[in-house]
Kinemage of the C-alpha trace (Angstrom):
@kinemage 1
@onewidth
@group {chain A} dominant
@subgroup {mainchain}
@vectorlist {calphas} color= white
{ca met a 1} P 113.557 134.934 112.970
{ca arg a 2} L 117.069 134.178 114.351
{ca lys a 3} L 119.559 132.941 112.243
{ca glu a 4} L 119.665 129.890 114.033
{ca asp a 5} L 116.245 129.217 113.781
{ca lys a 6} L 116.510 129.586 109.935
{ca lys a 7} L 119.538 127.395 109.830
{ca gln a 8} L 117.289 124.572 112.047
{ca leu a 9} L 114.397 125.344 109.349
{ca ile a 10} L 116.422 124.751 106.419
{ca asp a 11} L 118.234 121.746 107.648
{ca ser a 12} L 114.705 120.062 108.356
{ca leu a 13} L 113.735 121.204 104.616
{ca val a 14} L 116.924 119.542 103.393
{ca thr a 15} L 116.179 116.571 105.147
{ca gln a 16} L 112.549 116.223 103.579
{ca leu a 17} L 113.432 117.229 100.340
{ca thr a 18} L 116.369 114.412 100.301
{ca glu a 19} L 114.215 111.944 101.548
{ca asn a 20} L 110.968 112.361 99.318
{ca asn a 21} L 110.751 111.911 95.777
{ca asn a 22} L 107.676 113.518 95.155
{ca phe a 23} L 106.147 117.029 96.249
{ca tyr a 24} L 104.134 119.847 95.611
{ca leu a 25} L 104.082 123.493 95.914
{ca ala a 26} L 100.757 124.967 96.252
{ca asp a 27} L 99.197 128.239 97.355
{ca val a 28} L 96.902 128.191 100.004
{ca ser a 29} L 96.988 131.945 101.090
{ca thr a 30} L 93.393 132.680 100.437
{ca leu a 31} L 92.178 129.996 102.397
{ca asn a 32} L 90.655 131.104 105.851
{ca ala a 33} L 91.312 129.252 109.368
{ca ala a 34} L 88.403 126.726 108.802
{ca asp a 35} L 89.420 125.934 105.262
{ca thr a 36} L 93.067 125.601 106.430
{ca ser a 37} L 92.262 123.380 109.049
{ca lys a 38} L 89.872 121.052 106.757
{ca leu a 39} L 92.774 120.696 104.299
{ca arg a 40} L 95.275 119.822 106.932
{ca arg a 41} L 93.133 117.187 107.946
{ca met a 42} L 92.439 115.864 104.690
{ca cys a 43} L 96.153 115.974 104.098
{ca phe a 44} L 96.785 113.945 107.543
{ca asn a 45} L 94.067 111.284 106.663
{ca arg a 46} L 95.755 110.513 103.221
{ca gly a 47} L 99.424 110.599 104.668
{ca ile a 48} L 100.361 113.737 102.993
{ca gln a 49} L 102.468 116.256 104.860
{ca leu a 50} L 101.474 120.032 104.460
{ca arg a 51} L 103.988 122.470 105.557
{ca val a 52} L 104.013 126.414 104.959
{ca val a 53} L 107.588 127.580 103.971
{ca lys a 54} L 109.225 130.983 103.313
{ca asn a 55} L 110.297 130.827 99.593
{ca thr a 56} L 113.789 132.113 100.494
{ca leu a 57} L 114.500 129.376 103.110
{ca leu a 58} L 113.003 126.761 100.893
{ca lys a 59} L 115.040 128.212 97.769
{ca lys a 60} L 118.414 127.717 100.077
{ca ala a 61} L 117.161 124.329 101.072
{ca met a 62} L 117.021 123.151 97.549
{ca glu a 63} L 120.347 124.384 96.765
{ca ala a 64} L 121.760 122.271 99.477
{ca val a 65} L 120.036 119.112 98.040
{ca asp a 66} L 121.804 116.797 95.682
{ca lys a 67} L 118.723 116.951 93.054
{ca glu a 68} L 117.820 119.122 90.111
{ca phe a 69} L 115.274 121.461 91.090
{ca glu a 70} L 116.064 123.750 88.187
{ca gly a 71} L 112.619 125.191 86.703
{ca leu a 72} L 111.169 125.445 90.158
{ca asp a 73} L 112.376 128.812 90.625
{ca val a 74} L 109.735 130.596 88.880
{ca ala a 75} L 107.059 128.937 91.554
{ca leu a 76} L 108.853 130.313 94.288
{ca lys a 77} L 106.769 133.544 94.320
{ca gly a 78} L 104.014 134.606 96.942
{ca his a 79} L 102.865 132.515 99.501
{ca ser a 80} L 103.856 128.589 99.370
{ca ser a 81} L 102.984 125.648 100.904
{ca leu a 82} L 104.946 122.197 100.353
{ca met a 83} L 103.082 118.847 100.157
{ca phe a 84} L 105.112 115.607 100.721
{ca ala a 85} L 103.646 112.300 99.809
{ca glu a 86} L 104.881 108.712 98.909
{ca ala a 87} L 102.380 108.488 96.043
{ca gly a 88} L 103.183 111.298 93.292
{ca asn a 89} L 99.425 111.767 92.129
{ca ala a 90} L 97.953 112.004 95.767
{ca pro a 91} L 98.361 115.788 96.424
{ca ala a 92} L 96.778 116.443 92.970
{ca lys a 93} L 93.961 114.501 93.634
{ca leu a 94} L 93.420 116.068 97.077
{ca ile a 95} L 93.566 119.695 95.683
{ca lys a 96} L 91.128 118.709 92.888
{ca glu a 97} L 88.791 117.140 95.509
{ca phe a 98} L 89.166 120.238 97.631
{ca arg a 99} L 88.637 122.500 94.895
{ca lys a 100} L 85.091 120.961 93.902
{ca lys a 101} L 83.836 123.745 96.360
{ca gln a 102} L 86.369 126.445 96.220
{ca glu a 103} L 88.929 127.954 94.041
{ca tyr a 104} L 91.886 127.490 96.017
{ca pro a 105} L 94.486 125.966 96.735
{ca lys a 106} L 96.419 126.439 93.527
{ca leu a 107} L 99.119 124.214 92.243
{ca lys a 108} L 102.266 126.297 91.698
{ca ala a 109} L 104.739 123.128 90.644
{ca ala a 110} L 105.308 119.521 91.378
{ca tyr a 111} L 108.289 117.532 91.444
{ca ile a 112} L 107.656 113.650 90.841
{ca glu a 113} L 110.521 111.523 90.556
{ca glu a 114} L 113.026 113.626 89.038
{ca met a 115} L 110.381 115.610 86.815
{ca ile a 116} L 109.137 119.133 87.215
{ca tyr a 117} L 105.548 120.330 86.473
{ca val a 118} L 104.837 123.990 86.460
{ca gly a 119} L 101.323 125.755 86.598
{ca asp a 120} L 98.041 124.906 87.688
{ca asn a 121} L 97.039 123.801 84.579
{ca gln a 122} L 98.932 120.681 85.126
{ca leu a 123} L 96.766 119.467 87.923
{ca glu a 124} L 94.372 117.309 85.702
{ca phe a 125} L 97.330 115.559 84.256
{ca leu a 126} L 99.147 115.014 87.555
{ca ala a 127} L 95.863 113.719 89.103
{ca ala a 128} L 95.943 110.984 86.187
{ca ile a 129} L 99.307 109.858 86.689
{ca lys a 130} L 98.909 106.453 88.251
{ca ser a 131} L 101.144 105.842 91.279
{ca lys a 132} L 103.958 103.094 91.625
{ca asn a 133} L 101.406 100.948 93.420
{ca glu a 134} L 98.574 101.300 91.027
{ca leu a 135} L 100.840 100.356 88.382
{ca ile a 136} L 102.392 97.330 90.282
{ca ala a 137} L 98.276 96.269 90.689
{ca asp a 138} L 97.545 96.514 87.039
{ca val a 139} L 100.546 94.423 86.071
{ca val a 140} L 99.672 91.749 88.646
{ca ala a 141} L 95.951 91.876 87.495
{ca leu a 142} L 97.393 91.321 83.754
{ca leu a 143} L 99.506 88.351 84.732
{ca gln a 144} L 96.861 86.850 86.957
{ca ser a 145} L 94.043 86.896 83.991
{ca pro a 146} L 95.419 84.133 81.605
{ca val a 147} L 95.986 81.860 84.712
{ca lys a 148} L 92.508 82.601 85.848
{ca asn a 149} L 91.340 81.653 82.085
{ca val a 150} L 93.269 78.346 82.181
{ca val a 151} L 92.242 77.256 85.646
{ca ser a 152} L 88.374 77.949 85.003
{ca ala a 153} L 88.693 76.000 81.643
{ca leu a 154} L 90.364 73.023 83.142
{ca gln a 155} L 87.715 73.153 85.886
{ca ser a 156} L 84.904 73.532 83.465
{ca gly a 157} L 86.424 70.671 81.580
{ca gly a 158} L 86.575 68.292 84.227
{ca asn a 159} L 83.135 68.528 85.050
{ca asn a 160} L 82.278 68.072 81.214
{ca leu a 161} L 84.717 65.207 81.022
{ca thr a 162} L 83.341 63.264 84.245
{ca gly a 163} L 79.688 63.947 82.797
{ca ile a 164} L 80.714 62.359 79.696
{ca leu a 165} L 82.210 59.489 81.375
{ca lys a 166} L 79.332 58.904 83.648
{ca thr a 167} L 76.804 58.970 80.549
{ca leu a 168} L 78.753 56.521 79.054
{ca ser a 169} L 79.033 53.818 81.872
{ca glu a 170} L 75.205 54.351 82.522
{ca arg a 171} L 74.392 53.647 78.736
{ca pro a 172} L 73.198 49.885 78.274
{ca glu a 173} L 75.252 48.026 75.631
């Protein structure tokens, strides 16, 4: 690879690392062509960008970005693939689902909202983390619950009140 090509790859990695707050490092080296194609298709359908990178180029890109990637150095060995996603748990859920039928891909590390998780043993935890949108939906549901109860109580009470008034008005004196 020419020096200009390496520089261009590093620059594109720097851009992606700067723009994304969530990415995963995974090992997909043992997947055959059909499985790799299936994984890429699944990533595309879920809005996850999968990119195979050279560790040395990724390390140089990380050094050029103004974020703390300390601790990810141990994961930069062997074959590496980057998975970028908006939701911090999306790649973990995808890897977990994909591994129901086979052993790979292996999670090497994850960088989620300035937190670093290293090792494949973190996969269950990362898949269980709620994304920002899921947390917002939970808060909205909690806020709506008391309002719905009050509205339903008022509606049912109104029916009871009109029924009582009607009965009283029809009662002979």
